[in-house]
N, C-alpha and C positions, 0 to 999 in steps of 0.2 A: 902467627896464627896459621892453622891448617885450613886450606881452601881446596875444595873438590871441583873438578871440571868433568862434565859428561861429554864424552867424545867417542867417535867411532874410529878416528884416524890418529889419535894421540897428539894432534896439532890444533884442531879447531873445536870450538864449542858447538856441537851439531846434533846433540841427542836429546830426546825427550826424557825427562826424569824417570817416568814409569817404564821406559823401554831400554834404558841404559844397562849394558852388561858390564861396562868398565867406567870407573871414575878415577881420574888421574889426580893425585894428591900433591900439592905443593905447600911448602912452608914459606909463607910470605910475611916479610916485615918491611919497615920503612927503608932499611939500608941493604937488605939482602933477600934473595928469594931462590929456592932450590927445589927441584923435583924430589919428592920423598917416597913415591911409590904408587902402586895401583891397587885399587879396591875392586875386586871382581865380585859381582852379585851372582851367586850360584844359580844355575838353571833350576835347581830345586825350588827356590823361592818363586820362580815363575810358574812352576808346576803346581803350586798350591792352588792356583786358579783365582782366588778371590783377590780383588785389587787392593783391599785393605792390607792383606798379608804381604803383598808385593811392596806397598809403601813402607810397611813396618820393617821389612827385611833390609830395604835400602837405607832407611833412616838409621837403623841399628849399625849397619856397616860404615855409615858416615858420622857416627856419634862423636868422634874427636874433631870433626871440622866445624869451623865457625860459619863458613859460607859454602854454597854449592851453586856453581854456574851451570845453567842448562839452556837448551834451545827453547824448550817448552816445559810447562808443569801445570797440572790441574789444580784448581782451587783446594780440594781436600787434601792433596798431597802437600801443597805449600803450607797449609794450616798445621798439618802434622809436623812438618819440619820446624816451623817456628815454635811450636809447643815444646820441641826438644832442643830449643836454642841453636837451631841451624838455620841460617837466613838464606833462602833461595833467591837467586838473581837470574833473571832471564837476559840472555845475551842476544844482541841483535846481529843479524846478517852473518852468521857462521864466523864469528870473530876468532882470530888466532889466540890460543892460550897465552903465548908469550906476550902478546900486545896487551891483553887484559891484565896480566901480572904487572907489567910496567905501569899501566894506568892506576892499578890498585896501589902500587908503591908510591906513586905521585900523590894520591889522595892521602895516604898514611903519613907522608912527610909534611903535608900542609895541615889542613884543618879537617879531619874526618867528620862526617855528619854523625849525629848522636847514635843512629842505629849501628853504624860501623864501629864507633867507639865501644858500644856495648858488646858487639860481636868480638872485638879484639880481646876483651877481658874474659871470654868464655873459659879458657883453660886456667885462669887464675882464681876463678870463684869456687868456693867449696860446694860440693853437691849437696842438695837438700833432701 
């Protein structure tokens, strides 16, 4: 599954969803994980001014992702992501992306909670 990380330094989850300019994308599975690219949110999206437009631009850019890890996210933004089948996860204490990827793999190998099993199937379900 594709997982996005909001980061200012490419290494730590340290950015607020609404302020992130870059999301680092990883393909994460139980047995393998690899960096797959960067999604850059264009400055034009921020120039739109309205926060709903910023949220929509970021959500559209992350459409292929099942999870997005952020330092902070507001309630309305989180609700919009969930409606698009993207599960936001707040990361504590500026965690390293590599550590979170390893923890996620451990959970995937054992018994993922229902919300994570659902997120894992995101790419396999036909769009309605």
